[in-house]
C-alpha positions in Angstrom: 18.8 120.4 16.1 15.7 121.5 17.7 15.4 123.8 20.8 14.8 120.5 22.9 18.0 119.0 21.7 19.9 121.9 22.9 22.3 121.9 26.1 20.9 123.3 29.2 23.7 125.4 29.8 22.9 127.1 26.5 22.4 130.7 26.8 20.0 131.7 24.2 19.6 135.3 25.5 23.5 135.6 24.1 22.9 134.3 20.6 20.1 136.7 20.4 22.5 139.1 21.6 24.3 138.4 18.7 21.9 139.6 16.4 21.1 143.0 18.2 25.0 144.0 17.5 27.1 145.5 20.1 26.4 148.2 22.6 28.3 151.1 23.2 30.5 151.2 25.8 32.7 154.2 27.6 36.2 155.2 27.3 37.7 155.3 30.8 39.9 157.9 31.9 43.2 157.5 32.6 44.6 155.5 29.7 45.8 158.2 27.9 43.6 158.4 25.2 43.3 154.8 24.6 41.1 151.8 24.0 40.9 149.4 27.0 41.6 145.9 25.9 41.9 142.5 27.4 44.1 139.6 26.1 43.3 135.9 26.2 46.5 133.4 26.3 46.5 129.6 26.3 48.5 126.5 25.5 47.1 122.9 25.3 49.5 121.1 27.8 51.2 121.3 30.8 54.6 120.4 29.2 54.1 123.7 27.2 53.4 125.5 29.8 56.7 124.5 31.6 59.4 123.9 28.4 62.6 124.5 28.8 62.3 124.7 32.3 60.8 128.1 32.2 58.0 129.3 34.7 55.6 130.1 31.4 57.4 128.2 28.8 57.5 129.1 25.4 54.2 130.1 23.7 52.6 132.5 26.3 55.5 135.1 26.5 55.4 135.0 22.4 51.6 135.4 22.5 51.8 138.2 25.1 54.1 139.9 22.6 51.9 139.5 19.7 49.2 141.0 21.6 50.7 143.9 22.7 51.8 144.7 19.2 48.1 144.1 18.1 47.0 146.4 20.9 49.4 149.3 19.4 48.4 148.6 16.1 44.6 149.6 17.2 45.3 152.3 19.8 44.7 150.2 22.9 46.3 149.4 25.7 46.1 146.0 27.7 44.2 146.7 31.0 43.9 143.0 31.9 45.3 139.2 30.6 43.9 136.1 31.2 46.4 133.1 30.9 45.4 129.2 30.7 48.4 127.4 31.3 47.9 123.7 29.8 44.4 123.6 29.2 42.2 121.8 26.0 39.8 124.5 24.2 37.3 121.8 23.6 35.1 122.8 26.5 34.4 126.2 27.9 35.1 125.0 31.3 38.3 126.7 31.8 39.0 128.7 35.0 40.5 131.8 32.9 38.2 131.7 30.3 34.8 132.1 32.5 37.0 134.9 34.9 37.5 136.9 31.6 33.8 136.5 30.7 33.2 137.8 34.3 35.9 140.8 34.1 33.9 141.9 31.1 30.6 142.0 32.2 31.3 144.3 34.9 34.4 146.6 33.6 34.5 148.7 30.5 36.5 146.9 27.5 36.8 147.5 24.0 38.7 144.9 22.9 39.5 141.2 23.3 42.7 140.2 21.8 43.9 136.4 20.9 46.7 134.9 19.0 44.3 132.6 16.8 40.5 131.8 17.1 41.4 128.2 18.1 42.8 129.6 21.3 39.6 130.8 22.3 37.3 127.5 21.6 37.8 124.1 19.3 33.8 124.0 19.5 31.9 125.6 17.1 28.9 126.3 19.6 31.3 127.2 22.2 32.7 129.8 20.2 29.2 130.9 19.1 28.5 131.5 22.6 31.5 133.1 23.5 31.6 135.4 21.0 28.1 136.3 21.7 28.7 137.2 25.1 31.5 139.5 23.9 29.4 141.4 21.8 26.6 141.6 24.5 29.5 143.4 26.2 30.2 145.7 23.6 33.8 143.5 23.1 35.2 143.5 19.7 37.1 140.1 19.4 40.6 140.5 17.3 43.0 137.7 16.1 46.4 138.7 15.8 47.0 136.5 13.2 43.4 136.2 11.4 41.7 138.7 9.7 38.3 138.6 11.9 35.9 141.6 12.5 32.5 142.5 12.4 32.0 143.2 8.8 30.3 140.4 7.0 33.5 139.1 4.8 35.2 139.1 8.9 32.1 137.1 10.3 32.5 134.7 7.2 36.6 134.5 8.2 35.5 133.8 11.9 33.3 131.2 10.9 35.5 129.1 8.5 38.3 129.5 11.2 36.2 128.3 13.9 35.3 125.0 12.2 38.7 124.6 11.0 39.5 124.6 14.6 36.7 122.2 15.7 37.7 119.9 12.7 41.2 119.7 13.1 40.6 118.9 17.1 38.4 115.9 16.1 40.5 114.7 13.6 44.0 114.7 15.6 42.1 113.0 17.9 40.6 110.3 15.2 44.4 110.1 14.4 46.0 109.7 17.8 43.9 107.1 18.9 44.2 105.3 15.6 48.3 105.6 15.9 47.6 104.3 19.5 45.5 101.3 18.8 48.3 100.2 15.9 51.0 100.8 18.5 48.7 98.4 21.1 48.1 95.8 18.9 51.9 95.5 18.1 52.5 95.0 21.5 54.1 98.2 22.6 52.2 100.7 25.3 50.6 103.5 24.5 49.9 105.1 27.7 52.3 105.8 30.5 53.9 102.8 32.3 52.9 101.1 35.3 54.7 101.3 38.8 57.8 98.9 38.0 58.5 99.6 34.2 59.8 103.3 33.0 59.4 104.8 29.7 62.5 105.5 28.3 64.1 106.9 24.8 66.6 105.8 22.8 68.2 106.9 19.6 69.3 103.8 16.7 71.9 104.2 14.4 69.8 106.2 11.7 69.2 108.6 14.7 65.9 108.0 15.0 64.1 108.4 18.3 62.7 105.2 19.8 60.1 105.0 22.4 60.6 101.8 24.6 59.6 100.2 27.8 62.1 99.3 30.5 62.3 97.6 34.1 62.7 100.4 36.7 66.0 98.8 38.4 64.5 100.6 41.9 61.0 99.2 42.0 60.8 95.9 39.3 61.7 93.4 41.8 59.5 94.7 44.6 56.7 94.5 42.6 57.5 90.8 41.6 57.5 90.4 45.2 54.3 91.8 45.9 53.0 89.4 43.4 54.6 86.3 44.8 53.9 87.3 48.0 50.4 87.9 47.9 49.9 84.6 46.0 51.1 82.6 48.8 47.8 83.5 50.5 49.5 84.7 53.9 49.3 88.1 53.2 46.1 90.7 53.1 46.4 93.7 51.0 47.2 96.4 54.3 49.8 94.1 55.4 51.6 93.6 52.2 51.4 97.2 51.5 52.8 97.8 54.9 55.8 95.4 53.9 56.3 97.1 51.0 56.3 100.6 52.5 59.4 98.8 54.8 61.3 97.7 52.0 61.2 101.0 50.0 58.6 100.9 47.7 57.6 104.3 46.7 55.6 105.9 43.6 57.6 107.5 41.0 57.7 111.2 41.9 56.5 114.2 39.1 56.6 117.5 38.6 53.3 117.9 40.5 53.3 115.1 42.9 56.8 113.7 45.1 57.1 110.2 45.7 55.0 108.2 48.2 54.5 105.1 49.6 52.1 102.3 48.0 48.4 102.7 49.4 46.4 99.8 49.9 44.5 100.9 47.1 47.1 101.6 44.7 48.2 98.0 45.8 44.9 96.3 44.7 45.3 98.2 41.2 48.6 96.6 40.9 47.7 93.2 41.3 44.7 93.8 38.7 46.6 95.0 35.9 47.6 92.3 33.4 50.3 94.7 31.9 52.8 93.0 34.3 52.0 89.3 32.9 52.8 90.8 29.3 49.1 91.8 28.5 49.0 95.4 26.6 45.3 96.7 27.2 44.1 99.9 25.1 40.2 100.9 24.8 39.0 97.7 27.0 40.9 95.5 24.2 43.9 93.1 25.1 46.9 92.7 22.9 50.3 90.4 23.8 52.7 93.2 24.7 56.5 93.1 24.0 57.6 94.4 26.7 59.3 91.8 29.6 56.7 90.5 32.0 57.2 90.6 35.9 55.1 87.4 36.6 53.9 84.6 35.0 50.3 84.0 33.9 49.8 81.4 36.4 51.2 83.8 39.6 48.9 86.4 38.2 46.1 84.1 38.1 46.7 82.7 41.4 46.3 86.3 42.9 43.0 87.1 40.9 41.9 84.1 42.9 43.0 85.0 46.3 41.5 88.2 45.6 37.9 87.3 44.8 38.5 84.8 47.7 39.2 87.6 50.0 36.3 89.3 48.5 33.9 87.2 50.4 30.7 89.5 52.0 30.9 88.6 55.6 34.7 87.6 55.7 36.7 91.0 56.1 37.8 91.8 59.5 36.6 95.0 59.9 36.7 95.5 64.1 36.8 92.1 65.4 37.7 89.2 63.9 37.1 85.4 64.0 38.3 82.4 62.3 34.7 81.4 61.7 33.8 84.8 59.8 32.0 84.2 56.8 31.7 80.5 57.2 28.5 79.8 59.5 25.4 80.7 58.7 21.7 80.6 60.6 19.2 78.2 59.7 17.3 81.1 57.8 20.1 81.4 55.4 22.0 84.1 56.4 24.8 84.7 57.8 26.0 84.4 62.0 28.1 87.9 62.4 30.9 88.2 65.0 29.9 90.7 67.8 31.6 92.1 71.1 29.2 93.5 73.6 30.5 95.0 76.8 28.6 95.0 79.8 28.3 98.3 82.2 31.5 97.2 84.1 33.3 96.6 80.7 33.4 93.4 80.2 33.4 92.3 77.1 31.3 89.1 75.8 31.7 87.5 72.2 28.6 86.5 70.3 27.5 85.3 66.8 24.6 87.2 65.9 22.0 86.5 62.6 22.5 89.1 60.2 19.3 88.5 59.0 17.4 89.5 62.5 20.3 92.2 63.6 19.8 94.3 59.8 16.2 93.5 59.8 16.5 91.7 56.4 14.6 88.3 57.6 12.0 87.3 60.2 14.2 85.4 62.1 14.0 84.8 65.8 17.3 83.3 66.7 19.0 84.6 69.7 22.7 85.4 69.7 25.2 82.5 70.6 28.3 82.7 72.7 31.0 82.2 70.6 32.4 79.1 72.8 29.4 77.4 72.4 29.5 77.5 68.3 33.2 76.5 68.8 32.5 73.3 70.8 29.2 72.5 68.2 31.6 72.9 65.2 34.9 70.9 66.6 32.5 68.1 67.6 30.5 68.2 63.9 34.4 67.6 62.5 35.0 64.6 64.9 31.7 63.3 62.7 33.1 63.7 59.4 35.7 62.2 57.2 36.2 58.5 56.0 37.7 55.5 57.6 41.1 53.8 57.1 39.2 51.0 54.9 37.0 53.4 53.4 40.0 55.5 52.3 41.8 52.4 50.7 38.8 51.4 48.7 38.2 55.2 47.3 41.7 55.4 46.5 41.5 52.2 44.6 38.4 53.2 42.5 39.2 56.7 42.1 42.9 55.4 41.2 41.5 52.8 38.4 39.6 55.9 37.1 42.6 58.2 36.8 45.0 55.2 35.1 42.0 54.7 32.5 41.6 58.8 31.8 45.5 59.0 31.5 45.2 56.1 28.9 42.6 57.7 26.7 44.6 61.0 27.1 46.5 60.6 23.3 43.4 61.1 21.1 42.5 64.2 23.4 45.7 65.7 22.8 45.8 65.5 19.0 41.9 67.0 19.2 43.0 69.7 21.4 46.2 70.5 19.5 43.8 71.1 16.0 41.3 73.4 18.0 44.1 75.2 19.0 45.5 76.2 15.4 42.4 76.8 14.7 42.0 79.4 17.3 45.1 81.0 16.5 44.0 81.3 12.8 40.8 82.9 13.8 42.7 85.2 16.5 45.0 86.4 13.2 41.7 86.9 11.2 39.9 88.9 13.8 42.7 91.6 13.9 43.2 91.9 10.3 39.4 92.8 10.0 39.6 95.0 13.0 42.5 96.9 10.6 40.2 97.5 7.8 37.8 98.7 10.2 35.3 95.8 9.6 34.2 95.2 13.0 33.4 97.3 16.2 35.7 97.7 19.0 32.9 95.8 20.9 32.6 93.0 19.2 36.6 92.9 18.8 36.7 92.8 22.3 34.1 89.9 23.2 35.9 87.8 20.5 39.0 88.4 21.7 38.1 87.1 25.3 36.1 84.4 23.8 39.4 82.9 22.0 41.8 83.6 24.7 39.8 81.9 27.6 39.9 79.1 25.0 43.4 79.0 24.1 44.2 79.5 27.9 41.9 76.5 28.8 43.4 74.7 25.9 47.2 75.3 26.4 46.7 74.7 30.2 45.1 71.0 29.3 47.9 70.2 27.0 50.6 71.7 29.4 49.1 69.1 32.3 48.0 65.9 30.3 51.3 64.3 30.9 51.4 65.0 34.7 47.5 65.6 35.8 46.3 62.1 36.6 49.7 61.4 38.5 49.0 64.8 40.3 45.6 64.2 41.1 46.6 60.8 42.8 49.0 62.6 44.6 46.2 65.3 45.8 43.8 62.8 46.5 46.2 60.7 48.7 46.6 63.9 50.8 42.9 64.8 51.0 42.4 61.2 52.1 44.8 61.6 54.5 43.2 64.3 56.2 39.7 63.1 56.0 41.0 59.9 58.0 41.6 61.9 60.9 40.2 65.2 60.5 38.3 65.8 64.1 42.0 65.4 65.6 43.6 67.9 63.0 40.7 70.3 63.4 40.8 70.4 67.5 44.6 71.0 67.5 45.0 73.1 64.7 45.3 77.1 65.4 42.7 79.5 64.7 43.8 80.5 61.5 44.7 76.8 60.1 41.0 76.3 61.1 39.8 79.1 58.7 41.7 77.7 55.8 39.9 74.0 57.0 36.7 75.7 56.8 37.0 77.3 53.7 38.6 74.6 51.8 36.6 71.6 53.1 32.7 73.4 53.1 31.2 75.6 51.1 28.4 76.5 54.3 28.4 75.5 57.5 24.8 76.0 59.0 23.6 76.0 62.8 20.1 75.8 63.3 18.2 77.1 66.4 18.5 73.6 68.2 22.4 74.5 67.7 22.7 71.5 65.5 25.5 71.5 62.9 25.0 70.6 59.4 28.0 71.1 56.6 28.0 71.5 53.1 31.1 70.3 51.4 32.7 71.5 48.5 32.4 69.5 45.2 36.1 67.7 45.3 35.5 66.5 48.7 31.3 65.3 48.4 32.7 63.3 45.3 35.5 61.7 47.6 32.8 61.0 49.9 30.1 60.0 47.6 32.2 57.5 45.7 31.1 54.1 45.1 33.2 51.2 46.3 31.6 48.7 45.3 33.7 46.1 42.9 31.4 46.3 40.0 32.2 49.9 39.3 34.0 50.9 36.7 33.9 54.5 36.5 33.1 56.9 39.6 34.3 59.8 38.6 31.0 62.2 38.0 30.8 65.3 35.1 30.1 68.4 36.3 26.4 70.1 35.8 28.0 71.9 32.8 28.6 69.0 31.0 32.5 69.7 30.3 34.0 66.6 31.4 34.8 65.4 34.6 36.2 67.2 37.4 39.3 66.1 37.8 41.2 69.0 38.3 39.2 69.5 41.2 41.7 67.2 43.0 44.3 68.8 42.0 44.0 72.5 42.7 40.9 72.4 44.8 42.7 73.9 47.9 46.0 74.9 46.4 46.0 78.4 47.8 45.7 77.2 51.3 49.3 77.6 53.0 49.3 76.4 56.5 51.7 76.1 59.5 50.3 72.5 60.6 52.8 69.9 58.8 50.2 67.6 58.0 47.7 70.7 56.2 51.3 71.7 54.8 51.6 68.5 53.0 48.0 68.6 51.3 49.0 72.3 50.2 52.0 71.0 49.1 50.5 68.3 47.2 48.0 70.6 45.7 50.2 72.9 44.5 52.5 70.1 43.0 49.1 69.2 40.9 48.2 72.7 40.0 50.9 74.0 38.1 49.0 75.7 35.2 45.9 73.3 35.7 42.9 75.6 35.1 39.4 74.9 34.9 37.7 75.3 31.5 35.8 78.6 31.1 33.1 79.2 28.9 29.5 77.9 27.7 28.3 74.0 28.1 28.4 74.3 24.3 31.6 75.8 23.6 33.4 73.4 21.2 36.9 74.8 22.1 36.5 74.6 26.3 34.2 71.3 26.4 37.0 69.5 24.3 39.6 70.2 26.6 37.6 67.8 29.4 38.5 64.5 29.7 37.0 62.3 27.3 34.1 59.9 27.6 35.3 56.5 26.3 32.9 55.0 23.5 32.1 51.5 24.4 29.6 50.8 20.7 30.3 50.7 17.6 31.3 53.7 15.3 28.0 56.2 14.1 26.2 54.8 11.2 25.2 56.7 8.4 21.5 57.0 9.5 22.8 58.2 13.2 25.0 60.6 11.2 22.4 61.8 9.4 20.0 62.0 12.4 22.7 63.8 14.3 22.9 66.6 11.6 18.9 66.8 11.6 18.7 67.5 15.2 21.5 69.9 15.2 19.8 71.9 12.5 17.1 72.0 14.6 19.0 73.8 17.6 19.7 70.8 19.9 22.5 71.3 21.7 26.2 69.6 21.2 25.9 68.4 24.8 22.6 66.4 24.5 23.7 65.2 20.9 26.6 63.6 22.7 25.0 62.0 25.3 22.2 60.9 23.1 24.7 59.0 21.0 27.2 58.0 23.4 29.9 59.9 21.5 32.4 62.7 22.8 31.3 66.3 22.3 34.2 66.5 19.3 32.5 63.9 17.7 29.2 65.6 17.1 31.2 68.7 16.1 32.9 66.7 13.5 30.0 64.8 11.7 27.7 68.0 11.9 29.9 71.0 11.3 
């Protein structure tokens, strides 16, 4: 270590004082000829400081008695005592320690009595600085249990004991971490259980203590209700927190903090904690837990989806709320914000204003527009949207044939997915074995776990849904077409909350230009329906998504499953989507990921099997870095075929 590497808080003057030696101090009067001494007492944890219900626990009084005996042996009297109840010695930033150093700087002291060197510091650098400060003030450090003094052998012993204290601290931390990682990998809970669960201790038949997790009988059902209620889409965090307070949900009391109602921030933490779906997280690595889950993975995923959607910038009610907030945009591309200014008579006027102009982020010169004009323009735009009854019948016929063809092809896909699932599960086991053997770092373990977990989730969801996906997709399609055939009338009669849901479900953006013309950008599912080719010769209409992961049939199933509503017709739409979205999740991953890519619908091959020359060409191109998707499109085969031929 060089001087430039030293901590900025290091007192080099104190280190030099270690070489100069102690300065002499006069013995104060009134001590009966005895030398003044101070004692420093410390325990590492709050539990030690209050053990057996005693005010100072058991260790502090024992250290005090030993210090008093040592002072008698030295012919000294303790004039000040500094107690550190429940503070680690890994750092010198301790209140009582700093008070002690301030005391010796202003008062004559001959001895500083400690029980052991590790009571003062568990860091060699801190120990050297503290010792130098004591010597500079003319104070001799005395250990009750160790033979340290200012002689060469005493200094050597001091250095050895300080090194042992530091080694003990570092080694203990490493061993504790290793044990907690092992416990988490076996599905145990390595820390305090979250609200809704209890840490319990039981004794088995052989007298061994077993630490386990049990459901909290007072809070578990309320936590389950919180997830179920928020997954319905009808609650905000603040209203749900108030409801939970009304139902009696409080935090667990501790010796330092009493029980209190769950805040909005704590509720958000609860709803985003994967522990409630049976997953243990330790050091950013996740493991399947052995505790009883309070919610299903489907409910947890739906909650995360709603949390993300409710976190849209511009869609949160601040002072005033309106059902168009977050959905409408100015022609310059910025959102229109809702304002309610008042004139000198106190009359309020509702306007939409361009945020680009209002916040001076754009050169937009658009003036404010009255809210009722925006509402009228959008209501009129809805009258121009949708399809006729004849168009709906033809679209239903075309897409129905596509769904039937895809359903017939699902047998081959199920076999491919089952094989890939077995391969991923084997990889998961090998990954954990390599981690236990310290063969891979923790960050790589986390990355690989995330990849395998996402792939398995997509494959399992796909396998679960293969039997009913296309049937439910037809139900969802029928519900959408029912809405689209009478969209203008439905929107005109809807309540504000229902209009908000329709806007968010049907369109990614509604733009109002300077001339107050309305243009809409439908979501992908609606755009696909409206763009369907209903000509008699069309044999495949369902498009493939941009990532090359197969058709977006799942969009027909769960695109709007989270929009609850009060109007009967919208309720039917939501019901159909909820029915079809049971466990269906859109594949997640890179376009060339063989596990994710294969979870989409296979593209049926209409040509003869690949020739040897084609296989050789495919392998050569793959070796040159050509992607699996590109090769699948070039040769007109499924991605799984490319993987099988080129691996």
